[in-house]
LOFIKOL-641138 format. One line per 8 residues: number of its first residue (from 1); their letters; for each residue y, x, z of N, C-alpha, C. Coordinates in Angstrom, 2 decimals. Layout:
N
NUM> a> Y/X/Z/Y/X/Z/Y/X/Z; ...
***
This chain:
179
1> xxxxxxxx> -0.30/-17.53/53.37/-0.54/-16.30/52.53/-1.84/-16.32/51.84; -2.85/-16.85/52.54/-4.14/-16.86/51.90/-4.17/-17.82/50.71; -3.54/-18.93/50.80/-3.44/-19.91/49.69/-2.81/-19.19/48.42; -1.73/-18.49/48.62/-1.10/-17.77/47.52/-2.01/-16.75/46.98; -2.86/-16.17/47.73/-3.81/-15.08/47.16/-4.85/-15.54/46.38; -5.16/-16.88/46.38/-6.33/-17.42/45.64/-5.87/-17.75/44.22; -6.46/-17.13/43.25/-6.08/-17.27/41.83/-7.05/-18.30/41.28; -6.55/-19.44/40.86/-7.26/-20.53/40.23/-7.00/-20.51/38.80
9> xxxxxxxx> -8.17/-20.26/38.04/-7.97/-20.22/36.59/-7.67/-21.70/36.11; -6.75/-21.78/35.09/-6.36/-23.12/34.65/-7.63/-23.77/33.84; -7.74/-25.05/34.03/-8.81/-25.81/33.42/-8.09/-26.34/32.11; -8.41/-25.79/30.88/-7.63/-26.22/29.71/-7.66/-27.71/29.49; -8.70/-28.44/29.82/-8.82/-29.85/29.52/-7.76/-30.57/30.38; -7.75/-30.12/31.71/-6.86/-30.82/32.68/-5.31/-30.42/32.28; -5.06/-29.17/32.03/-3.79/-28.70/31.66/-3.24/-29.41/30.54; -4.02/-29.69/29.45/-3.66/-30.38/28.31/-3.27/-31.79/28.60
17> xxxxxxxx> -4.08/-32.48/29.29/-3.86/-33.86/29.64/-2.54/-34.08/30.52; -2.36/-33.12/31.43/-1.13/-33.20/32.32/0.09/-33.01/31.46; 0.03/-32.01/30.50/1.05/-31.78/29.64/1.51/-32.94/28.74; 0.40/-33.64/28.28/0.68/-34.82/27.43/1.29/-35.96/28.26; 0.81/-36.10/29.49/1.45/-37.08/30.34/2.77/-36.87/30.71; 3.07/-35.55/31.04/4.41/-35.20/31.28/5.43/-35.48/30.17; 4.94/-35.02/28.91/5.77/-35.26/27.83/6.14/-36.77/27.53; 5.01/-37.59/27.68/5.23/-38.94/27.51/6.07/-39.61/28.61
25> xxxxxxxx> 6.12/-39.06/29.77/6.82/-39.63/30.83/8.33/-39.61/30.64; 8.78/-38.72/29.76/10.20/-38.55/29.49/10.71/-39.78/28.72; 9.80/-40.56/27.99/10.15/-41.68/27.23/10.01/-43.00/28.01; 9.48/-43.00/29.30/9.32/-44.20/29.96/10.68/-44.69/30.64; 10.76/-45.87/30.82/11.98/-46.50/31.42/11.73/-46.88/32.83; 12.75/-47.07/33.59/12.73/-47.48/35.00/12.81/-46.23/35.91; 12.65/-46.46/37.14/12.69/-45.38/38.13/11.36/-44.65/38.20; 11.40/-43.42/38.73/10.25/-42.66/38.82/9.15/-43.36/39.59
33> xxxxxxxx> 9.68/-43.98/40.84/8.79/-44.63/41.74/8.11/-45.80/41.02; 8.89/-46.55/40.26/8.48/-47.67/39.51/7.38/-47.32/38.50; 7.62/-46.27/37.77/6.63/-45.70/36.81/5.29/-45.34/37.52; 5.52/-44.71/38.64/4.24/-44.22/39.39/3.49/-45.39/39.82; 4.14/-46.27/40.56/3.42/-47.39/41.13/2.84/-48.39/40.09; 3.39/-48.33/38.89/2.88/-49.07/37.78/1.57/-48.55/37.15; 1.17/-47.44/37.57/0.08/-46.73/37.03/-1.07/-46.90/38.09; -2.12/-47.70/37.72/-3.33/-47.94/38.67/-3.90/-46.62/39.27
41> xxxxxxxx> -3.99/-45.62/38.34/-4.59/-44.43/38.86/-3.77/-43.65/40.01; -2.49/-43.72/39.88/-1.67/-43.22/40.91/-1.67/-44.11/42.16; -1.59/-45.34/41.98/-1.57/-46.31/43.15/-2.98/-46.19/43.92; -4.05/-46.16/43.17/-5.32/-46.01/43.73/-5.46/-44.65/44.42; -4.81/-43.64/43.83/-4.84/-42.27/44.46/-4.19/-42.21/45.82; -3.07/-43.02/45.89/-2.29/-43.14/47.31/-3.17/-43.77/48.31; -3.96/-44.81/47.90/-4.91/-45.49/48.76/-5.95/-44.55/49.12; -6.49/-43.83/48.21/-7.52/-42.79/48.55/-7.09/-41.76/49.43
49> xxxxxxxx> -5.86/-41.32/49.31/-5.34/-40.34/50.14/-5.15/-40.85/51.60; -4.76/-42.07/51.80/-4.72/-42.68/53.05/-6.03/-42.61/53.71; -7.10/-43.02/52.99/-8.46/-43.00/53.58/-8.89/-41.60/53.82; -8.51/-40.69/53.06/-8.78/-39.24/53.25/-8.33/-38.73/54.59; -6.96/-38.99/54.85/-6.40/-38.55/56.12/-7.06/-39.33/57.26; -7.28/-40.64/57.04/-7.95/-41.35/58.06/-9.25/-40.86/58.48; -10.04/-40.48/57.40/-11.41/-40.06/57.74/-11.39/-38.70/58.50; -10.52/-37.84/58.03/-10.43/-36.54/58.73/-9.95/-36.75/60.18
57> xxxxxxxx> -9.04/-37.58/60.34/-8.52/-37.84/61.69/-9.55/-38.44/62.56; -10.35/-39.47/62.07/-11.41/-40.01/62.85/-12.56/-39.06/63.15; -12.89/-38.23/62.21/-13.91/-37.25/62.33/-13.58/-36.29/63.47; -12.47/-35.73/63.47/-12.10/-34.72/64.35/-11.77/-35.37/65.79; -11.28/-36.54/65.74/-10.89/-37.15/67.05/-12.12/-37.56/67.86; -13.22/-37.93/67.14/-14.33/-38.47/67.90/-15.58/-37.60/67.89; -15.38/-36.35/67.36/-16.49/-35.32/67.39/-16.85/-35.04/68.89; -15.88/-34.94/69.74/-16.14/-34.59/71.11/-17.04/-35.63/71.73
65> xxxxxxxx> -16.65/-36.89/71.45/-17.48/-38.07/72.04/-18.89/-38.05/71.45; -18.99/-37.82/70.13/-20.29/-37.82/69.52/-21.19/-36.69/70.05; -20.68/-35.45/70.11/-21.47/-34.41/70.59/-21.93/-34.64/72.03; -21.12/-35.17/72.90/-21.38/-35.43/74.25/-22.45/-36.52/74.40; -22.25/-37.61/73.64/-23.14/-38.68/73.72/-24.54/-38.54/73.15; -24.51/-37.86/71.94/-25.71/-37.78/71.15/-26.64/-36.52/71.42; -26.05/-35.43/71.75/-26.81/-34.30/72.01/-26.62/-33.75/73.47; -25.92/-34.51/74.27/-25.72/-34.16/75.64/-24.90/-32.89/75.84
73> xxxxxxxx> -24.04/-32.60/74.89/-23.17/-31.33/74.98/-22.24/-31.55/76.11; -21.85/-30.47/76.77/-20.74/-30.43/77.73/-19.45/-30.47/76.98; -18.28/-30.72/77.72/-17.12/-30.79/77.06/-16.79/-29.42/76.34; -17.11/-28.33/76.87/-16.87/-27.00/76.31/-17.73/-26.89/75.03; -19.03/-27.26/75.09/-19.97/-27.20/73.96/-19.44/-28.09/72.90; -18.98/-29.32/73.21/-18.48/-30.26/72.26/-17.21/-29.63/71.49; -16.39/-28.96/72.33/-15.23/-28.24/71.71/-15.68/-27.24/70.71; -16.74/-26.55/70.99/-17.19/-25.57/69.99/-17.66/-26.27/68.74
81> xxxxxxxx> -18.30/-27.40/68.83/-18.71/-28.07/67.66/-17.49/-28.50/66.82; -16.49/-29.03/67.53/-15.23/-29.41/66.95/-14.62/-28.31/66.14; -14.59/-27.08/66.83/-13.99/-25.91/66.15/-14.81/-25.56/64.99; -16.08/-25.55/65.09/-16.91/-25.25/63.95/-16.71/-26.16/62.72; -16.51/-27.43/63.08/-16.26/-28.42/61.91/-14.95/-28.12/61.23; -13.89/-27.77/61.99/-12.66/-27.48/61.49/-12.70/-26.22/60.50; -13.44/-25.18/61.09/-13.55/-23.88/60.26/-14.36/-24.19/59.04; -15.43/-25.03/59.12/-16.22/-25.35/57.87/-15.26/-26.14/56.91
89> xxxxxxxx> -14.48/-27.03/57.38/-13.52/-27.68/56.50/-12.58/-26.72/55.76; -12.07/-25.76/56.51/-11.22/-24.74/56.00/-11.87/-23.91/54.91; -13.07/-23.50/55.16/-13.83/-22.62/54.18/-14.06/-23.54/52.92; -14.45/-24.78/53.05/-14.69/-25.54/51.88/-13.32/-26.03/51.14; -12.28/-26.06/51.84/-11.01/-26.36/51.17/-10.76/-25.19/50.22; -10.88/-23.95/50.53/-10.65/-22.76/49.70/-11.72/-22.69/48.59; -12.93/-23.03/48.95/-14.01/-23.02/47.93/-13.71/-24.03/46.86; -13.34/-25.23/47.24/-13.00/-26.27/46.23/-11.84/-25.92/45.40
97> xxxxxxxx> -10.80/-25.34/45.98/-9.68/-24.90/45.21/-10.10/-23.91/44.12; -10.97/-22.95/44.46/-11.47/-22.00/43.50/-12.27/-22.66/42.51; -13.11/-23.70/42.86/-13.96/-24.38/41.84/-13.16/-25.26/40.95; -11.93/-25.80/41.41/-11.15/-26.76/40.55/-10.78/-26.08/39.16; -10.67/-24.83/39.11/-10.35/-24.17/37.84/-11.52/-24.09/36.94; -12.70/-24.31/37.38/-13.89/-24.23/36.59/-14.66/-25.60/36.45; -14.43/-26.53/37.26/-15.08/-27.83/37.21/-14.03/-28.86/37.35; -14.19/-29.90/36.59/-13.25/-31.02/36.57/-12.97/-31.48/37.99
105> xxxxxxxx> -11.76/-31.45/38.45/-11.44/-31.88/39.82/-11.90/-33.20/40.21; -11.98/-34.15/39.21/-12.50/-35.51/39.50/-14.00/-35.48/39.82; -14.74/-34.63/39.18/-16.08/-34.46/39.48/-16.29/-33.86/40.90; -15.56/-32.82/41.26/-15.63/-32.30/42.45/-15.31/-33.30/43.58; -14.26/-34.09/43.34/-13.86/-35.17/44.25/-15.04/-36.12/44.47; -15.63/-36.51/43.38/-16.76/-37.40/43.40/-17.87/-36.89/44.27; -18.28/-35.68/43.84/-19.42/-35.13/44.62/-19.18/-34.83/46.08; -17.96/-34.29/46.41/-17.71/-34.03/47.81/-17.60/-35.32/48.59
113> xxxxxxxx> -17.02/-36.33/48.05/-16.80/-37.56/48.80/-18.10/-38.37/48.99; -18.91/-38.27/47.98/-20.32/-38.84/48.17/-21.03/-38.09/49.17; -20.89/-36.84/49.27/-21.48/-35.99/50.40/-20.93/-36.47/51.75; -19.64/-36.73/51.77/-18.97/-37.20/53.03/-19.62/-38.51/53.46; -19.81/-39.43/52.48/-20.36/-40.71/52.97/-21.79/-40.54/53.43; -22.56/-39.76/52.65/-23.89/-39.45/53.07/-23.99/-38.83/54.46; -23.17/-37.78/54.64/-23.22/-37.02/55.88/-22.77/-37.91/57.05; -21.81/-38.73/56.81/-21.30/-39.71/57.83/-22.44/-40.65/58.23
121> xxxxxxxx> -23.15/-41.18/57.24/-24.18/-42.08/57.53/-25.34/-41.37/58.19; -25.62/-40.11/57.78/-26.59/-39.28/58.49/-26.25/-39.12/60.00; -24.98/-38.81/60.24/-24.50/-38.64/61.56/-24.71/-39.89/62.40; -24.50/-40.98/61.80/-24.73/-42.31/62.45/-26.19/-42.59/62.65; -27.01/-42.16/61.77/-28.43/-42.46/61.88/-29.16/-41.46/62.78; -28.96/-40.15/62.45/-29.66/-39.15/63.29/-29.15/-39.04/64.68; -27.94/-39.03/64.80/-27.28/-38.86/66.14/-27.47/-40.09/66.99; -28.66/-40.90/66.68/-29.01/-42.02/67.56/-28.26/-43.16/67.03
129> xxxxxxxx> -3.40/-42.88/63.24/-2.54/-43.94/62.67/-3.28/-45.38/62.87; -4.11/-46.18/61.92/-4.75/-47.53/62.06/-6.28/-47.28/62.12; -6.79/-46.49/61.28/-8.26/-46.32/61.04/-8.86/-45.60/62.38; -8.19/-44.62/62.91/-8.81/-44.02/64.18/-8.82/-45.11/65.32; -7.87/-46.09/65.29/-7.94/-47.07/66.32/-9.18/-47.95/66.04; -9.51/-48.22/64.86/-10.66/-49.06/64.45/-11.91/-48.33/64.95; -11.94/-47.05/64.64/-13.13/-46.24/65.06/-13.21/-46.25/66.58; -12.17/-46.04/67.32/-12.06/-46.04/68.76/-12.60/-47.44/69.28
137> xxxxxxxx> -12.16/-48.49/68.66/-12.60/-49.78/69.03/-14.08/-50.01/68.85; -14.55/-49.51/67.75/-16.00/-49.61/67.45/-16.77/-48.75/68.45; -16.23/-47.62/68.80/-16.85/-46.71/69.76/-16.91/-47.46/71.14; -15.81/-48.09/71.48/-15.81/-48.86/72.78/-16.90/-50.00/72.82; -16.97/-50.61/71.64/-18.00/-51.81/71.52/-19.33/-51.40/71.38; -19.60/-50.25/70.76/-20.98/-49.80/70.41/-21.24/-48.44/71.02; -21.07/-47.42/70.12/-21.45/-46.04/70.43/-20.67/-45.08/69.56; -20.67/-43.74/69.92/-20.03/-42.82/69.02/-20.78/-42.81/67.72
145> xxxxxxxx> -22.13/-42.90/67.76/-22.95/-42.85/66.59/-22.56/-43.92/65.57; -22.44/-45.16/66.03/-22.07/-46.33/65.18/-20.60/-46.22/64.69; -19.82/-45.67/65.57/-18.42/-45.56/65.12/-18.10/-44.67/63.90; -19.08/-43.84/63.56/-18.97/-43.01/62.31/-19.08/-43.87/61.02; -19.55/-45.05/61.24/-19.48/-45.91/60.01/-18.13/-46.09/59.47; -17.06/-46.03/60.42/-15.61/-46.17/59.92/-15.40/-44.96/58.95; -15.85/-43.81/59.39/-15.52/-42.57/58.54/-16.30/-42.80/57.08; -17.46/-43.29/57.21/-18.20/-43.59/55.88/-17.49/-44.53/55.03
153> xxxxxxxx> -16.82/-45.55/55.52/-16.05/-46.50/54.77/-14.91/-45.73/54.13; -14.25/-44.86/54.92/-13.14/-44.17/54.36/-13.57/-43.21/53.22; -14.60/-42.59/53.36/-15.13/-41.75/52.18/-15.61/-42.52/51.07; -16.13/-43.76/51.35/-16.53/-44.63/50.24/-15.27/-45.14/49.42; -14.20/-45.33/50.11/-12.97/-45.67/49.37/-12.53/-44.58/48.44; -12.71/-43.28/48.97/-12.31/-42.11/48.07/-13.28/-42.00/46.93; -14.59/-42.26/47.15/-15.59/-42.21/46.10/-15.15/-43.25/45.04; -14.80/-44.43/45.48/-14.35/-45.40/44.48/-13.21/-44.97/43.65
161> xxxxxxxx> -12.31/-44.32/44.28/-11.15/-43.77/43.49/-11.64/-42.69/42.52; -12.48/-41.79/43.02/-12.98/-40.76/42.13/-13.70/-41.29/40.88; -14.60/-42.24/41.13/-15.34/-42.86/40.04/-14.34/-43.54/39.11; -13.42/-44.33/39.69/-12.42/-45.02/38.88/-11.69/-43.98/37.97; -11.25/-42.94/38.62/-10.51/-41.97/37.79/-11.29/-41.26/36.65; -12.63/-41.13/36.89/-13.43/-40.58/35.91/-13.65/-41.54/34.76; -13.79/-42.88/35.05/-13.95/-43.97/34.05/-12.70/-44.24/33.31; -11.54/-44.08/33.85/-10.33/-44.64/33.34/-9.25/-43.53/32.93
169> xxxxxxxx> -9.61/-42.25/33.04/-8.61/-41.29/32.72/-8.12/-41.27/31.25; -9.05/-41.52/30.30/-8.51/-41.59/28.95/-7.62/-42.82/28.72; -7.93/-43.92/29.37/-6.99/-45.14/29.28/-5.71/-44.76/29.89; -5.65/-44.16/31.12/-4.32/-43.81/31.69/-3.56/-42.86/30.75; -4.22/-41.97/30.13/-3.57/-41.01/29.33/-2.98/-41.65/28.09; -3.74/-42.54/27.55/-3.32/-43.40/26.42/-2.10/-44.26/26.68; -2.17/-44.97/27.86/-1.01/-45.75/28.30/0.15/-45.02/28.46; 0.10/-43.75/29.01/1.27/-42.91/29.25/1.85/-42.44/27.98
177> xxx> 1.01/-42.11/27.05/1.50/-41.63/25.68/2.15/-42.64/24.91; 1.56/-43.83/25.04/2.06/-45.00/24.23/3.23/-45.70/24.86; 3.58/-45.43/26.10/4.62/-46.24/26.79/5.97/-45.75/26.34
***
């Protein structure tokens, strides 16, 4: 219900581009999946989403280990840190949705994922599906602190997508219109 209550003003630049792409898609041949996979921006977006989910899963899965190992938190205290991180994520999710109507979503994506990389690296420095297994294995081999490098790599992949989309959006629009 809260999501429905948030009014996001349309970004005229984004709405115009999406409308042009949707109009041009009617003239494309082949299946919908084929057309989507043939677009590098879409394919790269799927990869970025994979790493987004992986980063979130790793972050929340290993927060308890990190808090216990790095600050000596009890299991209960570590649980509070985990709850705080989930609530912070929720607040920022709504904040970013509100900002997407005013700021280019690609810019927001870039800024927030760069912050994710930096904060993950800071967590690794200050604190002394497939990707969570890699983080778990790294945790077993090293420490919770070092295992957060896996999260940083995930966010770095999302940064790469965000920068790619900023640099190639006009090319993607042109290829969709001309196809």
